[in-house]
Backbone as a chain_set.jsonl record, in Angstrom:
{"seq": "MTVVVARSRVWTREECGLKPPRRALSPLVDHPEGAIIHCTDGKHPTTEAEALKYWRLTQRFHQRSRGWNDIGYSFGFNDLGMILEGRGWDKYGAHSNAIDPEDGLAWNADRHGFCYQGDGENPSQLAIDAMHFLLGAMVTRYGLADAKPHNEVAEKECPGSGVTKALRDWREHWEAKAG", "coords": {"N": [[-9.9, -10.478, -7.254], [-13.298, -10.144, -6.592], [-15.388, -7.619, -5.45], [-18.453, -7.384, -4.022], [-20.995, -5.124, -3.669], [-23.712, -5.277, -2.088], [-27.24, -4.499, -1.936], [-28.418, -3.326, 1.072], [-30.431, -3.31, 3.999], [-30.722, -0.764, 6.336], [-31.062, -0.764, 9.7], [-32.729, 1.502, 11.676], [-31.877, 3.642, 14.494], [-34.147, 3.833, 16.09], [-35.627, 1.545, 15.296], [-33.852, -0.349, 16.196], [-34.164, -0.042, 18.862], [-32.601, 1.584, 20.444], [-31.698, 3.794, 23.088], [-32.035, 7.374, 23.41], [-29.082, 9.456, 22.94], [-27.221, 10.599, 25.807], [-26.513, 13.273, 25.755], [-26.508, 15.808, 23.194], [-25.05, 14.632, 20.192], [-21.764, 15.258, 19.08], [-20.531, 16.675, 16.006], [-18.466, 15.021, 13.523], [-15.048, 15.985, 13.117], [-14.483, 18.451, 10.77], [-14.134, 17.186, 7.551], [-14.918, 13.786, 7.155], [-12.398, 11.24, 7.373], [-12.407, 8.534, 6.908], [-12.921, 5.152, 7.969], [-12.882, 3.078, 10.921], [-12.663, -0.304, 11.6], [-14.247, -2.536, 13.761], [-14.798, -5.146, 16.277], [-17.133, -6.859, 18.408], [-16.221, -8.887, 19.939], [-17.678, -10.926, 21.07], [-20.826, -12.482, 21.423], [-22.291, -14.133, 18.59], [-24.966, -13.151, 16.963], [-27.882, -15.04, 16.157], [-30.443, -14.631, 15.347], [-32.699, -12.042, 14.225], [-33.95, -10.732, 16.378], [-32.228, -11.358, 18.488], [-29.892, -10.067, 17.608], [-30.673, -7.375, 17.657], [-31.213, -7.058, 20.381], [-28.657, -7.537, 21.418], [-27.31, -5.34, 20.318], [-28.559, -3.249, 21.68], [-27.679, -3.929, 24.251], [-24.968, -3.459, 23.912], [-24.972, -0.676, 23.647], [-25.912, -0.047, 26.22], [-23.808, -1.066, 27.821], [-21.713, 0.613, 26.963], [-22.685, 3.11, 27.811], [-23.277, 2.787, 30.599], [-21.127, 1.272, 31.824], [-18.793, 2.318, 30.703], [-19.273, 4.985, 30.788], [-19.933, 6.606, 28.655], [-21.493, 8.874, 26.311], [-23.191, 7.677, 24.466], [-23.814, 4.731, 22.427], [-20.74, 3.596, 21.11], [-20.159, 3.245, 18.392], [-20.608, 4.009, 14.874], [-22.085, 2.423, 13.11], [-23.293, -0.967, 13.179], [-22.728, -4.391, 12.156], [-23.54, -7.752, 11.093], [-23.503, -11.439, 11.083], [-25.938, -12.121, 9.998], [-26.313, -10.353, 8.057], [-27.349, -7.964, 8.725], [-27.483, -4.417, 9.13], [-26.9, -2.102, 11.538], [-27.887, 0.921, 12.869], [-25.929, 3.097, 14.811], [-24.452, 5.661, 16.139], [-24.659, 6.84, 13.701], [-24.144, 8.61, 10.543], [-21.639, 11.16, 10.242], [-21.164, 11.824, 12.928], [-19.248, 12.345, 15.86], [-17.36, 9.739, 17.206], [-16.952, 7.077, 19.687], [-15.041, 5.073, 19.6], [-12.34, 4.547, 19.144], [-9.732, 5.694, 20.833], [-7.123, 6.078, 20.227], [-4.403, 7.989, 18.866], [-4.128, 9.588, 15.754], [-1.216, 9.693, 13.98], [-0.735, 11.368, 11.827], [-2.41, 13.666, 11.88], [-2.729, 14.285, 14.535], [-5.125, 14.034, 15.844], [-7.631, 12.237, 17.719], [-8.638, 9.036, 16.527], [-11.36, 8.797, 16.625], [-12.313, 11.324, 16.064], [-12.351, 11.942, 13.32], [-13.171, 9.75, 11.894], [-15.446, 7.186, 11.013], [-16.91, 4.543, 12.982], [-17.269, 1.198, 12.405], [-18.795, -1.738, 13.435], [-18.442, -5.175, 13.843], [-20.6, -7.697, 14.959], [-19.503, -9.962, 16.99], [-16.614, -12.184, 17.209], [-15.027, -11.84, 14.988], [-13.471, -13.691, 13.634], [-14.435, -15.635, 11.768], [-16.323, -14.403, 9.746], [-19.56, -14.423, 8.207], [-20.542, -14.619, 4.701], [-22.642, -12.884, 4.333], [-22.172, -11.022, 6.374], [-19.744, -9.924, 5.498], [-20.628, -8.81, 3.083], [-22.384, -6.894, 4.147], [-20.562, -5.237, 5.497], [-19.107, -4.358, 3.251], [-21.165, -2.93, 2.021], [-21.533, -0.79, 3.844], [-18.992, 0.412, 3.658], [-18.978, 1.039, 0.935], [-21.108, 2.861, 0.917], [-19.906, 4.883, 2.351], [-17.896, 5.637, 0.559], [-19.503, 6.612, -1.533], [-20.838, 8.69, -0.199], [-18.791, 10.402, 0.797], [-16.671, 10.288, -0.972], [-14.35, 8.896, -0.396], [-12.171, 6.171, 0.38], [-10.829, 5.11, 2.554], [-10.196, 2.826, 4.987], [-9.558, 1.218, 8.035], [-8.506, -1.619, 9.965], [-9.165, -1.956, 13.461], [-6.979, -3.03, 14.79], [-4.848, -1.996, 13.427], [-4.453, 0.563, 14.214], [-4.322, 0.581, 16.922], [-3.172, -1.272, 19.773], [-4.622, -3.943, 19.553], [-6.566, -6.952, 19.077], [-8.821, -6.876, 17.702], [-10.39, -6.265, 14.601], [-10.527, -9.099, 14.511], [-9.246, -11.92, 12.622], [-10.642, -12.795, 10.291], [-12.474, -10.723, 9.585], [-10.615, -8.687, 9.293], [-9.115, -9.653, 7.09], [-11.125, -9.609, 5.092], [-11.566, -6.867, 4.986], [-9.045, -5.949, 4.152], [-8.974, -7.122, 1.585], [-11.045, -5.647, 0.415], [-9.926, -3.074, 0.528], [-7.728, -3.419, -1.219], [-9.127, -3.863, -3.583], [-10.352, -1.293, -3.974], [-8.083, 0.316, -4.132], [-6.872, -0.684, -6.446], [-8.868, -0.029, -8.255], [-8.812, 2.745, -8.113], [-6.379, 3.149, -9.13]], "CA": [[-10.947, -10.593, -6.273], [-14.465, -9.33, -6.882], [-16.091, -7.099, -4.281], [-19.865, -7.156, -4.296], [-21.651, -4.223, -2.731], [-25.125, -5.609, -2.182], [-28.182, -3.592, -1.288], [-28.696, -3.765, 2.429], [-31.35, -2.506, 4.786], [-30.122, -0.225, 7.548], [-32.013, -0.661, 10.811], [-32.536, 2.791, 12.337], [-31.746, 3.62, 15.965], [-35.472, 3.566, 16.656], [-35.942, 0.138, 15.048], [-32.963, -1.141, 17.051], [-34.566, 0.156, 20.247], [-31.588, 2.311, 21.205], [-32.121, 4.981, 23.827], [-31.366, 8.583, 22.9], [-27.826, 9.782, 23.621], [-27.402, 11.404, 27.025], [-26.375, 14.661, 25.314], [-26.424, 15.898, 21.733], [-23.801, 14.095, 19.655], [-20.928, 16.224, 18.369], [-20.204, 16.266, 14.636], [-17.077, 14.689, 13.223], [-14.231, 17.139, 12.781], [-14.333, 18.788, 9.366], [-14.568, 16.159, 6.599], [-14.447, 12.464, 7.595], [-11.229, 10.678, 6.697], [-12.585, 7.118, 6.628], [-13.569, 4.33, 9.004], [-12.157, 2.069, 11.684], [-13.517, -1.491, 11.714], [-14.138, -3.147, 15.086], [-15.661, -6.285, 16.578], [-17.566, -6.849, 19.802], [-15.532, -9.977, 20.626], [-18.68, -11.598, 21.891], [-21.83, -13.346, 20.796], [-22.679, -14.035, 17.192], [-26.413, -13.316, 16.975], [-28.415, -15.99, 15.168], [-31.762, -14.155, 14.932], [-32.808, -10.58, 14.232], [-34.269, -10.293, 17.744], [-31.003, -11.462, 19.284], [-28.973, -9.023, 17.14], [-31.166, -6.094, 18.159], [-30.998, -7.066, 21.83], [-27.212, -7.425, 21.629], [-26.946, -3.958, 19.987], [-29.005, -2.447, 22.824], [-26.775, -4.225, 25.367], [-23.708, -2.767, 23.614], [-25.19, 0.714, 24.046], [-26.001, 0.009, 27.687], [-22.453, -1.247, 28.334], [-20.947, 1.832, 26.691], [-23.176, 4.212, 28.631], [-23.2, 2.529, 32.043], [-19.806, 0.82, 32.286], [-17.729, 3.203, 30.218], [-19.653, 6.368, 31.059], [-20.005, 7.35, 27.407], [-22.738, 9.54, 25.96], [-24.024, 6.828, 23.611], [-23.059, 3.628, 21.841], [-19.537, 4.199, 20.542], [-19.986, 2.982, 16.958], [-21.504, 4.635, 13.901], [-22.963, 1.357, 12.636], [-22.894, -2.343, 13.422], [-23.135, -5.367, 11.136], [-23.426, -9.098, 11.663], [-23.557, -12.599, 10.193], [-27.258, -12.18, 9.365], [-26.307, -9.323, 7.017], [-28.016, -6.764, 9.239], [-26.72, -3.203, 9.41], [-27.574, -1.48, 12.666], [-27.431, 2.288, 13.114], [-25.523, 3.492, 16.151], [-24.433, 7.126, 16.105], [-24.983, 7.261, 12.343], [-23.153, 9.351, 9.769], [-21.202, 12.519, 10.584], [-21.116, 12.055, 14.376], [-18.022, 11.995, 16.589], [-17.546, 8.432, 17.819], [-16.242, 6.699, 20.915], [-14.642, 3.712, 19.232], [-10.886, 4.387, 19.168], [-9.129, 6.926, 21.33], [-5.735, 6.184, 19.776], [-4.138, 9.237, 18.14], [-3.637, 9.498, 14.382], [0.047, 10.44, 13.941], [-0.704, 12.337, 10.729], [-3.067, 14.941, 12.196], [-2.741, 14.509, 15.98], [-6.48, 13.881, 16.38], [-8.072, 10.872, 18.016], [-9.289, 8.425, 15.363], [-12.791, 9.07, 16.784], [-12.652, 12.685, 15.631], [-12.553, 12.095, 11.889], [-13.451, 8.45, 11.266], [-16.603, 6.423, 11.489], [-16.625, 3.238, 13.565], [-18.175, 0.125, 11.974], [-18.515, -2.823, 14.36], [-18.961, -6.524, 13.598], [-21.109, -8.357, 16.164], [-18.85, -11.263, 17.123], [-15.164, -12.099, 17.41], [-14.38, -11.453, 13.738], [-12.587, -14.719, 13.071], [-15.048, -16.304, 10.618], [-17.571, -13.734, 9.388], [-20.311, -14.993, 7.087], [-20.528, -13.794, 3.498], [-23.614, -11.811, 4.558], [-21.495, -9.996, 7.177], [-18.774, -9.257, 4.618], [-21.419, -7.979, 2.175], [-22.884, -5.743, 4.918], [-19.417, -4.342, 5.678], [-18.86, -3.735, 1.945], [-22.225, -1.952, 1.806], [-21.199, 0.397, 4.638], [-17.809, 1.044, 3.068], [-19.421, 1.623, -0.335], [-21.901, 4.052, 1.247], [-18.933, 5.9, 2.757], [-17.277, 6.115, -0.681], [-20.515, 7.418, -2.223], [-21.161, 9.869, 0.607], [-17.657, 11.3, 1.026], [-15.656, 10.17, -2.002], [-13.11, 8.357, 0.141], [-12.207, 4.729, 0.576], [-9.84, 4.708, 3.552], [-10.742, 2.1, 6.144], [-8.504, 0.48, 8.718], [-8.934, -2.437, 11.098], [-8.774, -1.368, 14.748], [-5.641, -3.522, 15.152], [-3.833, -1.239, 12.689], [-4.283, 1.873, 14.849], [-4.203, 0.382, 18.369], [-2.702, -2.617, 20.121], [-5.83, -4.743, 19.742], [-6.772, -8.036, 18.114], [-10.053, -6.469, 17.024], [-11.673, -6.939, 14.504], [-10.401, -10.526, 14.213], [-8.531, -12.187, 11.37], [-11.542, -12.916, 9.142], [-12.948, -9.393, 9.207], [-9.434, -7.946, 8.823], [-8.824, -10.108, 5.726], [-12.164, -9.082, 4.193], [-11.318, -5.433, 4.846], [-7.842, -5.776, 3.302], [-9.398, -7.43, 0.214], [-11.819, -4.503, -0.047], [-8.992, -1.963, 0.294], [-6.981, -3.728, -2.451], [-10.072, -3.635, -4.675], [-10.504, 0.146, -4.219], [-6.783, 0.861, -4.555], [-6.699, -1.054, -7.849], [-9.863, 0.73, -9.015], [-8.354, 4.133, -8.162], [-5.24, 2.94, -9.922]], "C": [[-12.088, -9.658, -6.637], [-15.113, -8.903, -5.576], [-17.512, -6.795, -4.706], [-20.399, -6.215, -3.231], [-23.147, -4.412, -2.919], [-25.974, -4.502, -1.58], [-28.484, -4.16, 0.086], [-29.647, -2.79, 3.091], [-30.604, -2.03, 6.022], [-31.233, -0.081, 8.587], [-31.725, 0.647, 11.534], [-32.348, 2.602, 13.842], [-33.079, 3.237, 16.607], [-35.855, 2.102, 16.479], [-35.084, -0.786, 15.904], [-33.361, -1.046, 18.522], [-33.516, 0.851, 21.095], [-32.224, 3.494, 21.925], [-31.456, 6.199, 23.195], [-30.026, 8.778, 23.602], [-28.122, 10.635, 24.851], [-27.352, 12.896, 26.722], [-26.357, 14.649, 23.785], [-25.061, 15.377, 21.281], [-23.061, 15.175, 18.88], [-20.671, 15.74, 16.945], [-18.746, 15.833, 14.536], [-16.338, 15.972, 12.878], [-14.156, 17.261, 11.262], [-14.915, 17.699, 8.469], [-14.063, 14.799, 7.078], [-13.302, 11.943, 6.733], [-11.402, 9.206, 6.342], [-13.291, 6.415, 7.765], [-12.55, 3.438, 9.697], [-13.132, 0.907, 11.876], [-13.191, -2.208, 13.025], [-14.908, -4.464, 15.139], [-16.034, -6.207, 18.053], [-16.875, -7.933, 20.612], [-16.485, -10.733, 21.545], [-19.569, -12.489, 21.066], [-21.988, -13.064, 19.308], [-24.196, -14.221, 17.164], [-26.881, -14.242, 15.857], [-29.823, -15.637, 14.713], [-31.751, -12.633, 14.943], [-33.056, -10.067, 15.645], [-33.024, -10.322, 18.629], [-30.008, -10.364, 18.897], [-29.388, -7.656, 17.679], [-30.954, -5.985, 19.665], [-29.514, -6.847, 22.142], [-26.735, -6.002, 21.337], [-27.358, -3.02, 21.131], [-28.099, -2.674, 24.037], [-25.403, -3.569, 25.168], [-23.839, -1.297, 23.999], [-25.198, 0.834, 25.571], [-24.621, -0.133, 28.333], [-21.631, 0.03, 28.148], [-21.387, 2.98, 27.598], [-22.958, 3.969, 30.125], [-21.79, 2.182, 32.514], [-18.677, 1.756, 31.881], [-18.022, 4.671, 30.476], [-19.753, 7.237, 29.817], [-21.404, 7.914, 27.202], [-23.716, 8.603, 25.251], [-23.224, 5.584, 23.237], [-21.871, 4.255, 21.105], [-19.432, 4.153, 19.033], [-20.997, 3.739, 16.098], [-22.552, 3.63, 13.434], [-22.405, 0.014, 13.083], [-23.33, -3.211, 12.262], [-22.874, -6.752, 11.685], [-23.589, -10.192, 10.614], [-24.91, -12.794, 9.515], [-27.35, -11.19, 8.202], [-26.996, -8.043, 7.454], [-27.02, -5.624, 9.408], [-27.534, -2.421, 10.424], [-27.02, -0.076, 12.894], [-27.065, 2.455, 14.587], [-25.603, 5.009, 16.209], [-24.804, 7.653, 14.724], [-23.836, 8.017, 11.688], [-22.849, 10.696, 10.421], [-21.154, 12.831, 12.079], [-19.789, 11.568, 14.95], [-18.271, 10.69, 17.329], [-16.846, 8.272, 19.154], [-15.731, 5.28, 20.71], [-13.138, 3.5, 19.21], [-10.243, 5.688, 19.612], [-7.645, 7.036, 20.994], [-5.587, 7.441, 18.915], [-3.572, 8.941, 16.754], [-2.352, 10.325, 14.288], [0.102, 11.494, 12.843], [-1.322, 13.681, 11.098], [-3.166, 15.23, 13.695], [-4.106, 14.412, 16.627], [-6.733, 12.433, 16.775], [-8.781, 10.333, 16.776], [-10.799, 8.658, 15.413], [-13.212, 10.375, 16.117], [-12.984, 12.775, 14.145], [-12.778, 10.776, 11.149], [-14.701, 7.831, 11.868], [-16.123, 5.107, 12.084], [-17.683, 2.242, 13.133], [-17.813, -1.114, 12.772], [-19.226, -4.123, 13.985], [-19.409, -7.128, 14.927], [-20.552, -9.781, 16.216], [-17.35, -11.071, 17.247], [-14.383, -11.797, 16.135], [-13.485, -12.489, 13.097], [-13.153, -15.341, 11.8], [-16.365, -15.641, 10.239], [-18.245, -14.43, 8.207], [-20.174, -14.09, 5.862], [-21.52, -12.648, 3.632], [-22.993, -10.671, 5.376], [-20.5, -9.216, 6.311], [-19.507, -8.341, 3.64], [-21.947, -6.735, 2.889], [-21.757, -4.737, 5.16], [-19.106, -3.621, 4.366], [-19.904, -2.669, 1.639], [-21.909, -0.657, 2.561], [-20.012, 1.145, 4.045], [-18.154, 1.703, 1.734], [-20.251, 2.882, -0.121], [-20.988, 5.205, 1.649], [-18.252, 6.498, 1.507], [-18.248, 7.034, -1.425], [-20.748, 8.74, -1.508], [-20.017, 10.878, 0.657], [-16.579, 11.246, -0.051], [-14.328, 9.644, -1.495], [-13.279, 6.884, 0.468], [-11.199, 4.255, 1.614], [-10.524, 4.055, 4.744], [-9.619, 1.249, 6.719], [-9.111, -0.44, 9.764], [-8.423, -1.798, 12.388], [-7.352, -1.785, 15.123], [-4.517, -2.825, 14.396], [-3.549, 0.114, 13.344], [-4.132, 1.781, 16.366], [-3.728, -1.045, 18.618], [-3.887, -3.47, 20.552], [-5.811, -5.908, 18.759], [-7.997, -7.761, 17.248], [-9.7, -5.905, 15.638], [-11.599, -8.429, 14.194], [-9.841, -10.748, 12.825], [-9.439, -12.256, 10.143], [-12.055, -11.576, 8.652], [-11.781, -8.56, 8.674], [-9.084, -8.351, 7.396], [-9.848, -9.549, 4.732], [-11.977, -7.586, 3.956], [-10.104, -5.185, 3.955], [-8.16, -6.088, 1.843], [-10.16, -6.247, -0.381], [-10.894, -3.326, -0.362], [-8.198, -2.19, -0.988], [-7.858, -3.478, -3.673], [-10.171, -2.139, -4.996], [-9.203, 0.793, -4.64], [-6.534, 0.549, -6.024], [-7.654, -0.25, -8.738], [-9.423, 2.185, -9.175], [-7.1, 4.268, -9.03], [-4.232, 3.897, -10.175]], "O": [[-11.854, -8.492, -6.957], [-15.358, -9.73, -4.697], [-17.739, -6.033, -5.646], [-20.27, -6.478, -2.036], [-23.767, -3.796, -3.787], [-25.486, -3.675, -0.811], [-28.773, -5.348, 0.228], [-29.662, -1.599, 2.78], [-29.926, -2.819, 6.681], [-32.213, 0.633, 8.374], [-30.594, 0.878, 11.962], [-32.627, 1.533, 14.386], [-33.132, 2.431, 17.536], [-36.357, 1.48, 17.415], [-35.521, -1.869, 16.292], [-32.946, -1.872, 19.334], [-33.525, 0.733, 22.32], [-33.167, 4.109, 21.428], [-30.434, 6.073, 22.521], [-29.845, 8.322, 24.731], [-29.151, 11.308, 24.919], [-28.055, 13.688, 27.349], [-26.208, 13.595, 23.167], [-24.042, 15.65, 21.917], [-23.668, 15.921, 18.112], [-20.6, 14.535, 16.701], [-17.907, 16.223, 15.348], [-16.941, 16.934, 12.4], [-13.814, 16.307, 10.562], [-16.081, 17.333, 8.622], [-12.877, 14.67, 7.381], [-13.253, 12.178, 5.525], [-10.621, 8.673, 5.553], [-14.145, 6.991, 8.439], [-11.507, 3.094, 9.139], [-14.282, 1.11, 12.265], [-12.029, -2.45, 13.352], [-15.579, -4.847, 14.18], [-15.341, -5.571, 18.848], [-16.93, -7.912, 21.842], [-16.124, -11.122, 22.655], [-19.125, -13.161, 20.136], [-21.842, -11.935, 18.84], [-24.672, -15.345, 17.326], [-26.339, -14.225, 14.752], [-30.351, -16.266, 13.796], [-30.905, -12.011, 15.585], [-32.448, -9.083, 16.067], [-32.8, -9.41, 19.425], [-29.352, -9.793, 19.767], [-28.542, -6.872, 18.108], [-30.557, -4.932, 20.163], [-29.167, -6.064, 23.026], [-25.849, -5.5, 22.03], [-26.61, -2.116, 21.504], [-27.786, -1.734, 24.767], [-24.755, -3.171, 26.136], [-22.931, -0.731, 24.607], [-24.557, 1.722, 26.133], [-24.298, 0.588, 29.278], [-20.94, 0.472, 29.065], [-20.552, 3.736, 28.094], [-22.499, 4.863, 30.835], [-21.313, 2.742, 33.501], [-17.723, 1.957, 32.632], [-17.125, 5.51, 30.393], [-19.669, 8.462, 29.904], [-22.367, 7.484, 27.837], [-24.929, 8.725, 25.419], [-22.09, 5.41, 23.682], [-22.001, 5.34, 20.538], [-18.691, 4.94, 18.444], [-22.097, 4.063, 16.547], [-23.742, 3.937, 13.367], [-21.208, -0.128, 13.332], [-24.194, -2.824, 11.475], [-22.093, -6.923, 12.62], [-23.784, -9.921, 9.429], [-25.013, -13.557, 8.554], [-28.329, -11.182, 7.457], [-27.204, -7.138, 6.646], [-25.866, -5.838, 9.78], [-28.706, -2.117, 10.201], [-25.816, 0.094, 13.089], [-27.789, 2.016, 15.481], [-26.69, 5.578, 16.317], [-25.223, 8.804, 14.597], [-22.717, 8.059, 12.201], [-23.708, 11.29, 11.073], [-21.106, 14.003, 12.455], [-19.279, 10.515, 14.569], [-19.287, 10.548, 18.01], [-16.233, 9.204, 19.676], [-15.957, 4.399, 21.539], [-12.694, 2.353, 19.254], [-10.211, 6.664, 18.863], [-6.979, 7.977, 21.425], [-6.555, 7.895, 18.305], [-2.649, 8.14, 16.608], [-2.391, 11.538, 14.494], [0.907, 12.422, 12.921], [-0.823, 14.726, 10.679], [-3.635, 16.298, 14.089], [-4.247, 14.673, 17.822], [-6.12, 11.515, 16.229], [-9.444, 11.083, 16.06], [-11.452, 8.713, 14.371], [-14.347, 10.505, 15.66], [-13.811, 13.596, 13.747], [-12.599, 10.696, 9.934], [-14.967, 7.942, 13.065], [-15.052, 4.614, 11.731], [-18.861, 2.409, 13.449], [-16.649, -1.513, 12.793], [-20.447, -4.16, 13.832], [-18.674, -7.075, 15.913], [-21.072, -10.687, 15.565], [-16.866, -9.947, 17.374], [-13.185, -11.524, 16.204], [-12.806, -12.196, 12.113], [-12.409, -15.554, 10.843], [-17.424, -16.25, 10.392], [-17.575, -14.958, 7.32], [-19.744, -12.942, 5.971], [-21.281, -11.559, 3.111], [-23.252, -9.498, 5.107], [-20.431, -7.989, 6.39], [-19.062, -7.22, 3.391], [-21.959, -5.647, 2.314], [-21.965, -3.529, 5.044], [-18.868, -2.414, 4.363], [-19.582, -1.627, 1.068], [-22.001, 0.435, 2.0], [-20.032, 2.372, 3.944], [-17.677, 2.799, 1.437], [-20.126, 3.851, -0.869], [-21.259, 6.362, 1.329], [-18.06, 7.71, 1.418], [-17.861, 8.106, -1.89], [-20.843, 9.789, -2.146], [-20.252, 12.083, 0.569], [-15.667, 12.072, -0.049], [-13.286, 9.913, -2.092], [-14.372, 6.416, 0.787], [-10.757, 3.107, 1.559], [-11.339, 4.68, 5.423], [-8.837, 0.643, 5.986], [-10.115, -0.094, 10.386], [-7.364, -1.17, 12.395], [-6.603, -0.998, 15.703], [-3.344, -3.045, 14.7], [-2.526, 0.739, 13.065], [-3.847, 2.781, 17.025], [-3.874, -1.916, 17.76], [-4.123, -3.69, 21.74], [-5.126, -5.858, 17.737], [-8.167, -8.36, 16.186], [-8.761, -5.115, 15.539], [-12.558, -8.973, 13.646], [-9.942, -9.882, 11.956], [-9.044, -11.817, 9.063], [-12.072, -11.315, 7.449], [-11.944, -7.811, 7.711], [-8.784, -7.489, 6.57], [-9.479, -9.072, 3.659], [-12.204, -7.097, 2.85], [-10.135, -4.304, 3.096], [-7.672, -5.397, 0.949], [-9.949, -5.885, -1.538], [-11.053, -2.66, -1.385], [-8.009, -1.256, -1.767], [-7.392, -2.947, -4.68], [-10.083, -1.754, -6.162], [-9.215, 1.734, -5.434], [-6.047, 1.399, -6.769], [-7.289, 0.158, -9.841], [-9.627, 2.791, -10.226], [-6.803, 5.329, -9.578], [-3.271, 3.607, -10.887]]}, "num_chains": 1, "name": "protein.A"}
């Protein structure tokens, strides 16, 4: 299997129209350990405007309904190939409160959260390329390639079978490369 890490544009928080966090965002604990991949289990945006609106609505839901400081995810990605900044790099997330049995920390504490906009069953190749871009950026930035689907760390169906398969293919690629 060949993994292509295409060049992708990252839409900043400002370009996405996100509001500032309610309070300063805390840094991730020590050195990040990897990423957890999620899905919104909702709409699949078909235009840039719709994707940006949906990202803002995700932030609003997290802040108003869940009472969180900000959108829970580090970045989002979608079938248009867009990458949307949420909390960004090196910030403590609000995407998985399950506890990592190896270190006793919540997965939020030392992992980024990357979220697919949609149910994750049939992601487009552009979405898979965007996810690969984020994962590749993580490898470049931190020298690590550990990424897990949310359903591997919590009793969830998220991020859907298609995104989970694409993530497993990516992990096999990096494991073989590390050899």
